[in-house]
N, C-alpha and C positions, 0 to 999 in steps of 0.2 A: 665294266664294273665302276671302278673307281668313280668315274664323272657321275654317276648316280649315288656312292655311300657318302662322300665328300659334306655334299651341302646336306644330308639327313644328318650326319654328324653333327656340322656345326649350328643346325637348328635345335638339334636334341642338347646342344650344348650351349646353346643360348635359351634355351625354356628351362634347364637344370639352375645356372647361376642365377636367372633371373626370378626363381623360385626360391632359391636360397639367400637372395636379396631382399626379399619380400616380406619386409617385417611389421607392415600394414598390418590392423586385428579389424576383423568383421563388424560392422556396426552392430550398437544393440538393438536389437526392435525394439523392444520396451522402453527404449530411451526415445521418446514423441515430440518433447516439451523441448527443444534445444535454441529455439530463439523466439521471440513475440512480447505478448503481455497474457498475465492473469488476470483474473476477475473474480470476484466475489459476490457472490448471491446471497443476501442475507437471511432468505427464507420467510415464512410466518414463522411468529414466535406460537411455542408449543406445537409446532408443524411439523420439527423434525426430519423439512426438504431444502433446509443448507447445506449451497454447493458452489463449485467450481469453475469457472470456464477458462477457455485458453481461446485468446485471437493470434494466429499467426504473423508471422513481423510484415507481411503485405498486406496485411490490413481487411485479407479476403476472404478467410474462410474463418470459424467460430466451432468449436469443439463443446459441448454442452456436459456435465455433471462429470467431470474427467477425474475426482476423487471416487465416485463410486465405477466409477468403467474400471480402472485401475486396482480398487482395491473389495469390488463386489460386499460392500456394503455402504451402507448412510454417512455423510459427514458429521449429519448429527443439527445439533437447535441453534440455528443464530450465528451464522459465519460473522463476526462484528468485524475484523481486521485480518491482515497479513502480511507475515513481512518473509522478504525473497532474498536468502541471499547467494552465497556461491554454489554452496552444495543444497544446501536444503530451503523447503518452506515451512512458516508456520504458521497454521494458520488457529486464530483465536475463535473458539467456537463457544461462545456466551453464555447460553442458557444451559448447555450439555456440561459448563466447570470443564473444560478440557483445550489444551493445544496440541492439535495433531502434528506432528512434525512429518514429512513426506520427502521422500527425495525430490531433488526440483526438475532429473531430467527424468525418470517416469513416473512421477507423480504416487510412486507405492507408497503406503506408512512403513516411516522407520519405528516410530514413540510413540504412545500417546500422554502427555504430561498431564497430572491430575493429582498431582501433589500441593497442599496447600491454594491451591487454584477456586476462586470463589468469585463466579459474572462475572469475569476479566472482560476488558474492555479491547484496548490496543495495548503493542508492543516494540521492541527496539533489541536490535541488538547491538551492542558493545562491548570490545576486548575479551570478546569470546563468549560475554555471558547475555544472556536474552532476560529483558526488564519488562516487567508485565503490568499493566495497573489497570482495578477493577473497579465496579459500578460502585462496590457496597462497604467494601474496605477501605478506610484512609492509608495505603500503606502500597510500596511498591514490589512485588517480589522478582525475586534474582534466580536464575535459573543456569546452569553450566550448558552454553549450545552448542556443545559437543555430546557431553556424556545425560544430559539433561537432568540431572538431581536438579534436587533444592538447595539454594547456596542459605539464604537468608531472606528476611523481608525490612524494607527500608519505612520507618513510621511516616508519614506524611502528617502534617494537619488539615491536611482536608482529602477528601476523594477526589482522583483525578482521572481526566478522561484522557485527551489523546496524548503522546510521549512522544517525542523528539530529539534527534544528536544532532550534536553543532561544536565543534572544535573537542573540548575536553569536559564537557558539561553533557547531562540530560537534564530532558526539563520537560515536567510533569504539569500539565495543564490543568487545576482544580475545574470539578465537573462542570459541564455547560451547564446542562438542564438543573444545577441547585444555581445559577448563577454563580457561578467562583470567580474570583476575582485575582487571583493570584497565578503566577508559574512556581511552582517548587522547584527549586535545582540540585542536582545530586550527581556526586562526586564520582566517578565511577570508578577510579584509583582504588578508595578504602569504601564503596557503597555507603554513603552518607549524605543526610539529606542538610544542607548545607547552608540557604537560605530562601527566601520568598522574596521573590521579583509582585513588588502591586502593584496594579492598575486601579483605573477611575472607574471603567465598565463591566461587565463580564465578560468574560471569554468567551469569544463563540468558533474559535478555530486556530491551529498553530500550524506552519508548516518549514523547514527548512531548507536551504541551498548549500546547505553541510559547512558555510561559515556564519550565518545569521540565522536568529530567527525570529520567523512573522508571525507577529499574534496579533489578529483582529477582536476584536471587543464591540460591545455596541449594549448599548440601551433603546429605550421608546424614541426614541428622536438622531441620536447620531450614530455612527458607526469609523473605529479608525482601526489603523495598523500600525503596529510599532515594530521595530525596529530592534533588537533584545540581541546586544555583544556581551558573551563571558556572561556577566550576572548582574548586567544592570538594564537599562531601555536606553539607546543610544540616542533616537527620535520616535515621531510620533504623527502622524500624518492626517487629519481628519478628513476622510471622506465626503464628496462630493452628494453619494449616494446613502439615504440615511438610513437604513436597511442592508447590509450587507451578508451572507452567511456561509460560503464557502472561501478558504484560499490556500493556494497554490505560490511556491517560489520555485520559480525555476529556470537556471542561466541566470541571464541579466535580467530578469523578468519579474513580476510578481501579479498573479493573474487574482481575480476573485468574483463573486455574482452578486448580483441583487435584483430583486424581481427575478427574471427571466433573463435578465443580460448577461453576459461575459465583457468582462472590464480587465484590461491589462495597462500596468506602469513600469518605469523601472525600477529593478531591487534597491536602487538607493531612495525612494519615495520622494525624489526631487520634481518630477515630473508629475504633468495632470493626467487621470486617469484617461484612457480614451475606450470608451465603447466599441466592442469588437463588433458584434452578433447578438440577436435575441433567438433564442430558442423557440421552438414552439409553444403554443401558448396551452396556459395550463397552470396547474399548483404548483406554486415555484418549491413548495418541500416533495414534492412526486418528479417531478422535470430535472431537478437536481438533484436526486438524490443516492448517485453519485458521483462525482466531478473529479477529474481532476487532468495536468497537464502532460504530456511524456513524450519528450523530443519535440517539442514546438506544435506538438498535433493535441486535438482537443476531445478530451473524452467524457458522455456525461451517460447520464441513463433514467428514464422516466419509468419511476416504481410502480405505475399503472396501479395505484392505490394499492398495492400487495392481494388484487384481487384475479391477478393474471403475471405471465412472465412477464420478466422487463424489457424495455427496447433500449440495446445500448444505439446513441446516434456519436457519431465521431466528423470532428469538423476540423477542417482549416480555418485557420485566423482569420482567412475572409467572410467565415461562415458558411459558406460550401459544404457539402455534404462527401464527406467521403465515403461512409461507409451508413450501413444500419445491419442491427443485428436482432436479435432475440434470445434471451441468457435466460436464466433461470429466475428464481420470486426475488425482488426486493433487490437488484444490482447498487452496490454500495461504494466498490470501490476499485481502483484500476492501478496493476502493479507492473513496470517494465523487468524484462527477465533481467 
């Protein structure tokens, strides 16, 4: 009998000890988004069909319309931009005049910001505050990024579109569609508009690598990239391509598009630009409706003229295609987790 009971007792003791020492928490089945990339799908204006997609980190699968799946309701009308933080995703829904705040891991709604929101365009988070530009109002609205309460409006000289954070400043680029030729600099310590940085050509886009802001500016004949350091233009390079559209600063490089081509140069702008590849032939405004470079991987979207769901094509720098997906209508942005 002892020969049988002793092993049984040992097994029972081992199981009990193992159980008592196990402090692991069962995974939350609602936490479906733990890595990968989020994709904003603009939808049709007045169509109420804005959506968000998620691509896994292995770039092998896509889940579409995840806001509706998680919340059993529509996201709204025109998903313009998204801000991804450690805790939340802020979705700027332009024509609905809202900013939807969702839990980053579950994509369940946390709050809908609507106070003083008028045709919002782009947003950033700095010092636990959310800064939002407007298509029609010459101001940047500031909200608490945790309580979502409205804090104040910062007056601008002109309406602003894209907005970026670098070092100790926030940079709001004057509206591209109205030929804006300045970046207005905001001090986030006291939320004041400190100065304007003037450009000779209309600003087409801005991007940041965290240290500097890179401004793409153009007229009918030439396009330039300028490095903005703190509150001044440090250097400017005129591009070989006359009309460029998108700009992304990532790591030690700057990427931009011109026509159907993707180009690259070093972030000091001291090298000549190199053409990496051409995307499939088509209207450049459609085939590059969405463009970003994340971890050295190039994400593009063809909006298909907003008559069908967009096609996402993900490339290596040598132009080889990693994966193609069908997303929602008007895919306009890619965001890493």
